[in-house]
C-alpha positions as CSV (number, residue, x, y, z in Angstrom):
1,M,18.4,46.0,-0.6
2,Q,17.9,46.0,-4.6
3,D,18.1,42.7,-7.0
4,M,21.0,44.6,-8.3
5,D,22.8,45.2,-5.2
6,V,22.1,41.5,-4.2
7,E,23.7,40.2,-7.3
8,R,26.9,42.8,-6.1
9,Q,26.8,41.2,-2.5
10,I,26.7,37.0,-4.1
11,L,29.6,38.4,-5.9
12,L,31.3,40.2,-3.4
13,S,30.5,37.1,-1.1
14,I,31.9,34.7,-3.5
15,Q,35.1,36.8,-3.2
16,S,35.4,36.3,0.4
17,L,36.2,32.7,0.2
18,S,39.8,34.2,-0.9
19,L,39.3,37.6,0.3
20,P,38.1,36.9,4.1
21,K,38.1,41.2,4.4
22,L,34.8,40.8,2.1
23,M,33.3,38.9,4.8
24,P,31.0,41.6,6.0
25,A,29.3,41.5,2.2
26,L,28.3,37.9,3.5
27,D,27.0,39.2,6.5
28,K,24.8,41.6,4.6
29,L,23.8,38.7,2.1
30,R,22.5,36.9,5.2
31,K,19.7,39.4,6.1
32,H,18.5,39.6,2.3
33,P,15.0,37.9,2.9
34,S,14.7,36.6,-1.1
35,A,15.3,33.0,-1.5
36,R,18.5,33.2,-4.1
37,A,20.4,35.3,-1.6
38,Q,19.7,32.6,1.3
39,L,21.0,30.0,-1.1
40,A,24.0,31.9,-2.0
41,A,24.7,32.6,2.1
42,A,24.0,29.4,3.3
43,L,26.5,27.3,0.5
44,L,28.8,30.2,1.4
45,D,28.6,29.5,4.3
46,L,29.2,26.1,4.5
47,E,32.2,26.4,2.4
48,H,33.4,28.6,5.1
49,A,32.5,26.1,7.9
50,R,34.7,23.6,5.4
51,R,37.8,26.1,5.2
52,G,37.3,26.5,9.2
53,S,35.5,29.7,10.5
54,L,34.2,29.2,13.5
55,A,31.5,32.0,12.7
56,S,30.4,29.7,9.6
57,K,30.7,26.4,11.9
58,A,28.4,28.0,14.2
59,R,25.7,28.6,12.0
60,I,25.7,24.8,10.4
61,P,22.8,23.8,12.1
62,E,20.8,26.7,10.4
63,V,22.3,26.1,7.2
64,A,21.5,22.5,7.0
65,K,17.9,23.1,8.1
66,L,17.7,25.4,4.8
67,L,19.7,23.4,2.5
68,L,17.7,20.4,3.1
69,H,14.4,21.9,2.9
70,I,15.7,23.5,-0.7
71,W,17.1,20.0,-1.6
72,R,14.0,18.4,-0.7
73,N,12.1,20.6,-3.3
74,G,14.2,19.7,-6.0
75,K,17.4,21.0,-7.9
76,P,16.9,25.1,-7.2
77,T,18.2,25.7,-10.8
78,A,16.4,29.4,-11.1
79,L,17.8,30.2,-7.5
80,L,21.5,29.2,-8.7
81,G,21.0,31.4,-11.9
82,G,23.7,29.2,-13.8
83,D,26.6,30.7,-11.4
84,L,29.4,28.3,-11.9
85,T,30.5,28.8,-8.4
86,L,27.3,28.5,-6.5
87,T,26.7,25.7,-9.0
88,K,29.7,24.0,-7.9
89,L,28.6,25.0,-3.8
90,W,25.4,22.8,-4.6
91,E,26.6,19.8,-5.9
92,E,29.2,19.8,-3.4
93,A,26.8,20.5,-0.7
94,V,24.1,17.7,-2.3
95,V,26.5,14.9,-1.4
96,L,27.0,16.2,2.1
97,L,23.0,16.1,2.1
98,R,22.1,12.6,1.0
99,L,24.4,11.3,3.4
100,F,22.9,13.3,6.4
101,E,19.5,12.3,4.8
102,S,20.3,8.9,4.5
103,K,22.1,8.6,8.4
104,R,18.7,10.4,9.9
105,L,16.7,7.8,8.3
106,S,18.5,5.0,9.2
107,K,18.1,6.1,12.9
108,Q,14.4,6.5,12.4
109,L,14.0,3.2,10.9
110,N,16.2,1.7,13.9
111,D,13.6,3.4,16.0
112,C,10.7,1.8,14.4
113,W,12.3,-1.5,14.4
114,D,13.4,-1.6,18.0
115,A,10.3,-0.3,19.2
116,R,8.2,-3.0,17.1
117,K,6.4,-4.6,20.2
118,D,5.6,-1.4,22.1
119,A,2.5,0.1,20.4
120,P,3.0,3.6,22.0
121,R,6.5,3.7,21.4
122,L,6.1,2.3,17.4
123,K,3.3,4.9,16.8
124,A,5.9,7.7,18.1
125,A,8.5,6.2,15.8
126,V,6.2,5.8,12.2
127,A,5.6,9.7,13.3
128,A,8.8,10.9,13.2
129,L,9.3,9.0,9.6
130,S,10.6,11.9,7.6
131,P,10.1,13.8,5.3
132,P,6.5,13.1,4.5
133,G,6.1,11.6,0.7
134,H,9.4,10.1,0.6
135,R,9.0,6.8,-0.9
136,R,11.5,5.0,1.4
137,V,9.5,6.5,4.4
138,E,6.1,6.0,2.8
139,F,7.0,2.2,1.9
140,A,8.2,1.8,5.9
141,I,5.3,4.0,7.0
142,C,3.2,1.0,5.5
143,L,4.8,-1.9,6.8
144,Y,5.4,-0.6,9.9
145,S,1.5,0.2,10.2
146,L,0.8,-3.6,9.6
147,Q,3.0,-3.9,12.3
148,L,0.4,-1.2,14.6
149,A,-2.0,-2.8,13.8
150,R,-1.4,-6.6,14.8
151,L,-0.9,-4.4,18.2
152,G,-4.6,-3.1,18.2
153,V,-3.9,0.3,17.0
154,K,-6.9,0.8,14.6
155,E,-6.5,3.9,12.9
156,A,-3.3,2.1,11.5
157,Q,-5.1,0.7,9.0
158,G,-5.9,3.8,7.2
159,E,-2.1,4.9,7.1
160,F,-1.5,1.3,5.5
161,R,-4.4,1.6,2.6
162,Q,-3.2,5.1,2.2
163,R,0.0,3.3,0.5
164,V,-1.0,-0.1,-0.8
165,L,-0.5,0.9,-4.5
166,L,3.3,1.7,-3.1
167,L,3.7,-2.1,-1.9
168,K,2.2,-3.4,-5.0
169,E,4.7,-1.7,-6.9
170,A,7.3,-2.9,-5.1
171,F,6.0,-6.7,-5.5
172,F,6.0,-6.5,-8.9
173,S,9.6,-4.7,-9.1
174,P,12.2,-6.6,-7.1
175,A,14.2,-3.5,-7.9
176,L,12.2,-1.4,-6.3
177,A,11.4,-3.5,-3.3
178,S,15.5,-3.3,-3.3
179,Q,15.7,0.5,-3.0
180,L,13.0,0.8,-0.6
181,Q,14.2,-1.6,1.8
182,G,18.1,-0.4,1.2
183,S,19.8,-1.9,3.7
184,N,17.9,-2.0,7.0
185,L,17.1,-5.1,8.4
186,G,14.0,-4.4,9.7
187,L,12.1,-3.2,6.2
188,A,14.0,-6.5,5.0
189,Q,12.4,-8.7,7.5
190,L,8.9,-7.0,7.6
191,W,8.9,-7.1,3.7
192,Q,9.6,-11.0,4.1
193,E,6.8,-11.4,6.3
194,V,4.2,-9.8,3.6
195,Q,5.9,-11.8,0.8
196,P,3.8,-14.9,1.2
197,L,0.3,-13.2,1.2
198,L,1.1,-11.1,-1.6
199,T,2.8,-13.9,-3.5
200,R,-0.6,-16.0,-2.9
201,Y,-3.0,-13.0,-4.1
202,F,-0.9,-11.0,-6.6
203,S,0.4,-13.9,-9.2
204,H,-0.7,-11.5,-11.9
205,P,-1.0,-7.7,-11.9
206,A,-4.4,-6.6,-10.5
207,S,-6.7,-3.7,-10.6
208,K,-7.1,-0.8,-8.3
209,S,-10.0,-1.9,-6.6
210,Q,-8.6,-5.9,-6.0
211,E,-5.8,-4.3,-4.3
212,V,-7.5,-2.2,-1.9
213,F,-9.2,-5.1,-1.3
214,V,-6.5,-7.6,-0.6
215,L,-4.6,-5.4,1.3
216,S,-7.1,-3.4,3.5
217,S,-8.5,-7.0,4.7
218,L,-4.8,-8.0,5.5
219,A,-4.5,-4.8,7.8
220,R,-8.6,-5.4,9.2
221,R,-7.3,-9.4,9.8
222,M,-4.0,-8.6,11.3
223,A,-5.7,-6.8,14.0
224,S,-7.5,-9.3,15.3
225,T,-5.1,-12.4,14.6
226,S,-1.5,-11.2,15.9
227,A,1.3,-12.0,13.8
228,E,-0.9,-14.4,11.6
229,I,-0.8,-14.2,8.0
230,P,-4.6,-14.3,6.8
231,N,-5.7,-17.6,4.8
232,E,-8.3,-18.6,2.4
233,A,-10.8,-19.2,5.1
234,A,-10.3,-15.2,6.2
235,F,-10.4,-14.0,2.9
236,A,-13.4,-15.7,2.2
237,I,-15.3,-13.9,4.9
238,E,-13.5,-10.7,3.8
239,F,-14.9,-11.0,0.4
240,W,-18.6,-11.3,1.9
241,R,-18.5,-8.7,4.3
242,H,-16.9,-6.8,0.9
243,A,-20.3,-7.7,-1.1
244,Q,-22.4,-6.7,1.6
245,E,-20.9,-3.8,3.5
246,R,-19.0,-2.1,0.5
247,L,-21.5,-2.8,-2.6
248,Q,-24.5,-3.3,-0.1
249,L,-26.1,-5.1,-3.1
250,F,-27.1,-7.7,-0.5
251,P,-30.5,-7.5,1.8
252,L,-28.7,-10.1,3.8
253,Q,-27.9,-8.8,7.6
254,V,-26.1,-11.3,8.9
255,Q,-23.1,-12.1,11.6
256,L,-20.1,-14.0,9.4
257,E,-18.7,-15.4,12.3
258,K,-21.7,-16.9,13.8
259,K,-23.3,-20.1,12.1
260,N,-26.7,-21.1,11.2
261,R,-27.3,-17.5,8.9
262,T,-29.4,-17.2,5.8
263,F,-28.0,-16.0,2.6
264,F,-31.3,-15.8,0.8
265,A,-33.7,-14.2,2.7
266,E,-36.0,-13.2,-0.3
267,L,-35.2,-15.0,-2.7
268,P,-36.2,-13.1,-5.9
269,E,-35.1,-10.3,-4.9
270,G,-31.5,-11.6,-3.3
271,Q,-31.3,-13.1,-6.8
272,E,-31.3,-10.2,-8.6
273,R,-29.4,-8.2,-6.5
274,L,-26.5,-11.5,-6.6
275,V,-26.7,-11.0,-10.5
276,H,-26.5,-7.3,-10.0
277,Y,-23.5,-7.3,-7.9
278,M,-21.6,-10.0,-9.7
279,A,-21.8,-8.4,-13.0
280,Q,-20.4,-5.2,-11.6
281,A,-17.6,-7.0,-9.7
282,K,-16.5,-9.9,-12.2
283,H,-14.1,-7.6,-13.8
284,T,-12.6,-6.0,-11.0
285,F,-12.0,-9.2,-9.2
286,S,-11.8,-11.8,-11.8
287,S,-8.1,-12.5,-11.0
288,L,-8.6,-13.3,-7.5
289,P,-8.6,-16.5,-6.7
290,I,-10.9,-16.6,-3.5
291,A,-13.5,-13.9,-5.6
292,R,-13.5,-16.8,-8.3
293,A,-14.7,-19.2,-6.2
294,F,-16.8,-17.1,-4.3
295,F,-18.6,-16.3,-7.9
296,S,-19.0,-19.9,-8.6
297,M,-20.8,-21.1,-5.5
298,L,-23.2,-18.3,-6.1
299,H,-23.8,-19.3,-9.4
300,L,-24.4,-22.7,-8.0
301,L,-26.6,-21.0,-5.8
302,L,-28.7,-19.4,-8.4
303,A,-28.7,-22.4,-10.7
304,A,-30.6,-24.6,-7.8
305,N,-33.6,-21.8,-8.1
306,Q,-33.6,-22.0,-12.1
307,E,-34.9,-23.9,-14.8
308,G,-34.1,-24.7,-18.3
309,A,-32.0,-22.3,-20.0
310,E,-31.4,-19.7,-17.2
311,R,-30.0,-23.0,-15.0
312,E,-27.4,-23.7,-17.9
313,A,-26.8,-20.2,-18.0
314,C,-25.8,-20.3,-14.2
315,L,-24.0,-23.8,-14.2
316,K,-21.5,-22.3,-17.4
317,M,-20.9,-19.4,-15.1
318,A,-19.9,-21.6,-12.2
319,L,-17.9,-23.6,-14.3
320,E,-16.1,-20.3,-15.8
321,Y,-15.5,-19.2,-12.2
322,F,-14.4,-22.1,-10.9
323,P,-10.7,-21.7,-9.1
324,Q,-8.0,-24.0,-11.1
325,K,-6.8,-24.8,-7.3
326,L,-9.4,-26.4,-4.8
327,H,-8.3,-24.7,-1.8
328,F,-9.5,-21.6,-2.5
329,L,-13.0,-23.5,-2.9
330,E,-12.9,-25.5,0.5
331,P,-13.3,-21.9,2.7
332,I,-16.3,-21.2,0.5
333,V,-18.4,-23.8,0.5
334,Q,-17.6,-24.2,4.2
335,L,-18.8,-20.6,4.7
336,L,-22.2,-21.4,2.7
337,A,-22.6,-24.8,4.3
338,E,-22.5,-23.0,7.2
339,G,-25.8,-21.6,6.7
340,D,-29.3,-22.5,7.5
341,A,-31.0,-25.7,6.0
342,Q,-32.5,-23.8,2.9
343,T,-29.3,-22.4,2.1
344,Q,-27.3,-25.9,2.4
345,A,-30.0,-27.5,0.6
346,Q,-29.6,-25.1,-2.1
347,L,-26.1,-25.7,-2.2
348,L,-26.6,-29.6,-2.7
349,E,-28.7,-29.1,-5.7
350,G,-26.2,-26.4,-7.1
351,W,-23.4,-29.0,-7.1
352,L,-25.7,-31.8,-8.1
353,S,-26.6,-29.8,-11.2
354,L,-23.1,-28.8,-11.7
355,V,-22.5,-32.8,-11.8
356,R,-25.1,-33.7,-14.1
357,Y,-24.5,-31.0,-16.4
358,V,-20.8,-32.1,-16.9
359,A,-21.7,-35.3,-17.3
360,S,-24.0,-34.6,-19.8
361,F,-20.9,-33.7,-21.8
362,M,-19.2,-37.0,-21.6
363,P,-21.5,-40.1,-22.0
364,P,-18.8,-42.8,-22.7
365,L,-17.5,-42.0,-19.1
366,W,-20.6,-40.8,-17.2
367,E,-24.1,-42.1,-16.9
368,A,-26.0,-38.8,-16.8
369,S,-29.4,-40.6,-16.5
370,S,-28.3,-42.3,-13.1
371,L,-26.9,-39.2,-11.4
C-alpha cells in the first residue's frame, strides 16, 4: 500500500465512524505496517469499541498495548499529521491511558508494600515495576531497594546507588516528593522513614560525590543493621572506609571493626598521603558534618608530629574543620582512640596542642604557660 493509498484508507476509516459500510477500509488500515497507519487504526478501533463494536472491543488489549507504547514515548505529533479527527481521538485516548497507567502502577506499588517483609516476593514485585525510567517507578525502586538491602539482598545496594540523585532531588523539593509519592501509603511510609537521615546529613545542597557517599553508606549499613538508620558512629566508620577503599590514599590495611589498629604505620609516608587526601576531599565533603569532624581530628594527629609553623598550620586547619555540634566529633574521637598506644598518644598530644593554641589568643582568661 503506497503512502497516498494509506492516507486514503485513513480518510475512509475515519468516515467509517458514521458510515459502517466503510469498515473494510479499517481492516485494510490495520494490516499496513507504517506507524501512522497503526496509530490511526488503533485510535479508530478504540472509538468503535466505545460505540459498541464487538469486533473492536475484542481488539482492546492489542490496541491498549500499542497506544501505551506510543504514549510513553511522547506525543506522536508527526504520526497524527495534523488531522483534526485523529488528534481529538488521541487526546481522548490519553485520558484513558493516564487512568489505566495510574491504576496499573498503583497495583504494582501495593504489591511491593504487601511483600516488603519477604525478600523473594519483594524482589519480584520491584522487578515488575514499569515503565523503566518513569520517575515514580525509579523513586519506588530506590526506596524499596533500601528495604531489600535490609532483607539481605546485596544487589539491591547497586540499584539504590543508581538512583541517589532522584532521592536527593526529592529531598530538596517538597513538591516533587509529594508528586513522586502520590497517594500511595507505602511510598509515603518509606519516604518518612528515610527523612531523619536525609535531614541530618543533607541540610544543605551537597556535591554528587557526597550524595553517593552518604546514601550508598546508608544502603550498605541497612544490609547489616535491619531497619536501623545509621548513626554518627556508623558514618564515622563508613567515612574512614571510603577514604581507604575508594581513594586508596592511605597505606594502612586495618579492620575497622577491630580494636588495637594502627593508623600511622609508616609515619612520614602516612602524613604525605593524609595531606594529599584531605586536599582532594575537602572540597567534596566540606559540608558533611561527620567529614568535617574527621578532617579536624586528622589535622590534630598531623600536628602532634610537626613543629613550629607546620604545627600551627595543622592546628588552624583543625579549628577550621571543627564541627559546630560536638556529637559529630564523638564517634571520630572514639574511632581514633581505639587505635594502638602510639595513635592514642598522638591524638592526646594533638588535643593538648590545640588547647595551648586556643589559649594563646586569650591571655586574660587562660594562662597558656601552665598548660
